[in-house]
N, C-alpha and C positions, 0 to 999 in steps of 0.2 A: 504493500499500499504506500502511495506517495506521501510525502510530508504534507501536513495541512496547510493549505493556501491561506486560511484565515490567520494562522499564527504568523506567517510571512507578512501579510498585510498590516499586522499590528505593529510592525516596526522592528528595527535591528535590536533594540534594547529588550524587547519581549522575545524575539525569535532566537537570539543568541544562546541564552540559557536553555531554552526548550530544544535546540538542536543537539545539545549534548545527549548522546544515546541514540540518535538518529544514525542512518547508514548512508554512506556515499557509495554509489556503484558506477563503475566504469565498464563500458563494453567496447573496448578498442582491441584492434589487432586480432579479433576473433576470440578474445579471452575475456571472461568476466572477473573483475576484481572488486572486492567490497571491503569497506572498513567502517568501524563504529566510530562516529565523531566523539572525541574526548576532550577537545579544547576549541573554544571559539573566542572571537573578539568582535564586538559591535562597533560599527562606524556610523555615526548619526548624521542626519541631514541638516541640522542647525546646531550651532554652538559647540562644534567639534573640529578644532583646528587641525587635527590629525587626519580627518577624513579626506579622501581624494576629491570630494564634491564641495569642500569648504569654499573654493574659489569659482564655483560654477561648472557647468558642462563643458568638457573638452573632447577632442577625438579619443584620447586615452581612457578617460573615465566614463564615456558615454553609456556604457552598459548599466552603470549605477542608477541611471535615470530611467531605465526600462521598467516594465512591470515586474512585480514581485515573482520570484521563482525562476529568474534567469541567472546565468552564470556571469561573473565579472572576473576575468583572468587578466593579470597584468605582470609585467617584468619588473623585478626590483633589483637594484644594484647592477643592472645590466647582465645578470647572470641567472637568477632564480625566478620562477613563475609563482604566483600567489593565486589561490582559488577562493572566491567569495560568492555568496548567495545574495542576490539582490532582494531587498525587503521594502515594505512600505508601498505607498501609492506611486503610480507612474508619475515621473517628474520630480520625485522627492530627493533622490540622490543619496541612498543609504544602502548599506550591505553588511553581511557578517562574514568575516574572514574565518576560514576553516583552518585552524592551526595544527591539529594533529589528529591522527586516526589510529585506532587498534585494528591491525589487519585481521580480516575474517576469512575471506575467500580469495583464491588466486595468489596466495602468498609466494608461491614459486615464481610467478609471473612478476610480481612486485620486486622480488629479489633480483631477477634477471634485469629489470629496468634500472635498478639502482646500482648494480655492479657486485661483483664477487666479493665475499667476505664481510657484507654489511650485516650486523646482528639483526634479527627480526625486530627487536625493540626499536631500532633506529630506521626502519624502513619508511615510516611516515610520521615521524616525531619532529615536527616543524613544517612550516609552510612550503618551503622548497623541496624538502624531501618528499612530502605528501604529493605534490603535483608530479614529481618524477615517478614515484611508486605507482600512482594511479593512471599514468599515461595522459595526463592532462596537458594540453598545448594551448597556444593562443588561438587555434582554430575553435576551441570550446567557448571562447568569449561570446557572450550574448545568446548562448544556447539555452533552450528551455530545459529545466531540471525536473519538471513534474509530469513529463509525458514519457514517450518511448525513445527518447534520444540517446545518444552515446553516454551521457552522464545523467544519473538519476539521483534525486534526493528522496530517500525512503524514510518513512516514520519509524519511530522506535518500535521494537517488537512488541506484541500484545502482552508478553510476560515481563516486560521491562519494569523493574522496581525503581521508584524515584530515588535517585542517588543524591548524596550531599555534594554540593558544588563549592569549589574555593572561587571566590570573587575577588578580583584585584585589578591593578593597573595594567594596561596594555604593554606590550614589549616593543622596544626599538623605536620609539617615537620621542619627540621633544615637545610637540604642541599638545595641549589637552591631556598630558601624560597622567594627571591625577584622577581622571574619570575612572571609576570602578566598572570597566566594561570588558574585562577578560574572565571568561568562565572555564573552569576546569574540573573534570571529574575527580573528586577528592580521592587520593590513594592510587590513581591509575599510574602505571608504570610506563604508559604510552605517551603522556603529555610531554610537551617541549620544555 
């Protein structure tokens, strides 16, 4: 079952903690890989200097202004890709960065994508590692995540037990750094 659209429409601050426990699925190269989301960060449409949308829409951040349930994939430091889920109403400019996954299915494919000798714990622990392990590319930018596309955001399993989250400041930013918008599954060995 796909992730609930109404949660995404409620905005990044609501969706980010609710995505912890959800599953990201990639169907690339004929192989399915899945990982449970264990860490997220919310980027808000207003009052958030760290958000890519803070200065308005640009060709780079245009996906953030699409309807909820789209992918926003961008290059950081000229090296790593980061994967985000667009939230809020169309035109708002907000998203949730998926920071880390617990590998569930297709672990051998994830390891192949990441390279020999990478411990399973490190396959998708951090945004750049996650996109590499899941086979996410810039071609996924703007793609729908709630349909039958190559990337899908799936809801938590029906037997999911609400887990305690650690809430804190986001990582690697200087503007609006004090906002408590990072959500991690407490005790997870898969977080970054």
